N, C-alpha and C positions, 0 to 999 in steps of 0.2 A: 700455155705453154713456156711463157718467161718463169712462172711461178713452179711448176714440174723442172725446169734448168737448174734451180737454185738446190743443193741437196738437201738443206736446212727444211725445205719448202716440200719438198718431194717426199722426207720421209713423215711429215706430219699429215700431209691430205693419206701416205697410205695407212698411218695409223687411225684416223679419221675412219677409212674403208676397214678396216676390219674390228674396227670396236666398238666403233658408234654404228645404230641402228636408224635408221629414218624417220624422223616424227613431224607429224603436223598438225594442224588443228584446227580445223574451217566450222567459222560458227552457224554456219547455213546448214550443218548434219544435221543440225539441233531442230530447226524447226519441224520435223513429225513430234518429236519427244514432248516439244512444246504444246504441241497442239493440241496432242491427248492429255496432259497433264491440265491444260485450259480446257479441256470440255471435259474432264473427270468431276476436277474441284471446282470448277466455275466461280471463281472469285475467294472459296473459302479458303485459312491460311492454308500452306503447304510444307512440308520440310522437304527436301528434295535428295538424296546425294549422287555424284557423279563419279564413277570410278572409273578409273584412267582417265582426269581428266586433261590429261597436257594442257594446255597454255591458259584452261581456268576460266574460257569465256562463258562457258553455259549458264551455270548456276549464277555470275557475276551479271550476265547477261539478261537473264530473267529479271535480278533484283534492280538490275537499270533500266530494263522493258529497251533495251535496245532492236531493234527493231529486222527481222529478217528480210532479205530481198525476195520479192512475188514469184509466186511457186504455182506449178503447171495441176491443178487444183482439179480430180474428176469427180471429187464426193457432191452427193446428191445434195442441194442448196448450199453449195460451196460451205460445207461444214467446217472442212479445217482450216480457210482462209478467215471465216468467221471466229475461230476457237482461236488462231493467232491476232487479231487484234482485238482480242479480250486481255485487259492484266492479269496474271498471275499472282497473286499476295503469296511471295517465297517467305515463309516466316525463318527460316532455317535453311543454309546449305551447306552441305557437307562436300568436298574436293578431295581427288585422294587421289596419290599419283606417286610414282618411284623416283619421279625426278622435281624439284620443286621448281614451278614454272615463274617464277619471279628470279630467281637466280640468272645472274646476266650470261654467262655461260652457259646456260638450258636456253634463255630465250634466243641466244644467237644462234645457236644450233635449228634452232626449232624454223624460226625467221629464214636459215640458211636454205632449210628443205623444204619451203611455202610455197616456191615458184619457182614457175618456167620461166627460162629467160623471157617471152615474150610478156611474163606480168611482172616482172620487175619497180612497172612504175607504178603498184599498187602498193608496194611496200611502203610509202610515207604513211597512206593511211590508216595499213593496219597498225603500225606503230602507235602512231596515235590513238589507232583503238585501244589497243594493250592496255596504254596508259590511263585511259580515260576508267576504267574497266579496276585497274589496280587500285589507281586514286580515289576512286570513288563507292568502291563495293564496301559494305559495312558489315553483311549479314550472310557472309560465305566464309567459313571456316577452313582452311589449309589443313589435311593432314599427309605426311608424306611416309608411302608403306609401300612395300613391295608385294599386290593383291593376292600371288599367286604364293606368297609365304607366312605372308601377313597372319598370325592365328590370333589376334585381341579383338577386334573390331568389336565396336560395339553392336550392340543387338535391341530388334524392336525399336528401334531409335527413329526413322522416318517413314512418312509415307510414300518415296516412291526411290526405286532407284533405276538407276539411267547405266546401263553399259552400250555406250558408243563407239562403233569400231574398235570395239578393241580384242573379243572371241574370237576374229577368224586369224588375228598372229599367234596365238595358243593352239599347243595340240592338243588333242582329244578330254587328256586326265585333265588339266588345267583348265579346261573352258569349265569343263565339269565343278571343278574346287573352284572358279570364280563367281558362277553363278550362284552356288552353294552361300559363296559370301555375301551377294549382293539380294541373297533371300532371306539371310537371316538380319543383315541391318535395318529390312521392314517391319511396323505394324502389324499385327494380325491379319489387318484389311490393308495392307498398303501393294503398290503395283510395280511390278518391275518389268522395266522397257529396254528390249532389247534393237538398239537400231546398228545393223551390221550388213554384210556383205556374205550373205545367206539368203537362206530358204528352209520352208517344210520340208524333212524326209518324205518323199509319196509312200513310201512302204513302212513309216511311223510318224501320223500325223503332230506329238507332238516332243519329236525333237527334229532338229536345227542343223541341217547340211552345210560345209562351209566349203563344197568341193568348187 
C-alpha cells in the first residue's frame, strides 16, 4: 500500500501489469522429460534442444546432474525413478527463449513471479541454484529468439526437442508452428517431448487439447 501511494511507484507497477507476462521456471517440471531421455538413450551421447527454456534450468541441470525431488511413480518396477537415477550423457544442449535468462532484469522479474508469499524462504536456495548452473555449465548454448516468428533455426541437429509448459500459452496456429519448429530441429530418428497442461483430444487421438 505504501508503494502504491507513491505516484512513480504506482505508475511503474501499472506498467508492469500492462506490459509484462508472468514467467516462471520450475526445474521439477522437467523430471518427466529427463526420465524419458534417460530411458530412451540409456547413457548414449545425446543432443537436446529446450524451446522456451525460461530460466535455462533444464539443460544446465541435466549436464550438471542436478537431482530432482522424489516423484510419485506409478510405473511397473519404478521405471521412471530408475531412469531419473541414471546419468544423461548430454553431448550438446541448445536452449532457446525470447529473453536472455541471464540478463539481470529478466532474472529479477522471473524470481519475482516465482513465489507465493509463503514460499519466499525458498528464494535464497533458488538464487544459489541459478548461480551454480550459470557458472558451471559448459555444454549448453543459448539462442535468443521469438520461437513463433523465428524462421532460421538449424535443421536436423538434435536428438531430442523439449516443449515444456509453452504451448498452452499460445493460440492454435502458433502451437502448430512451434511444434513444426521443434520437429525440424530433430534428426531423422529424433524424439519430440511435449510436457504441458494438455490432454489427448478424444475425438482426434493424435491431437492435443488445451481446454
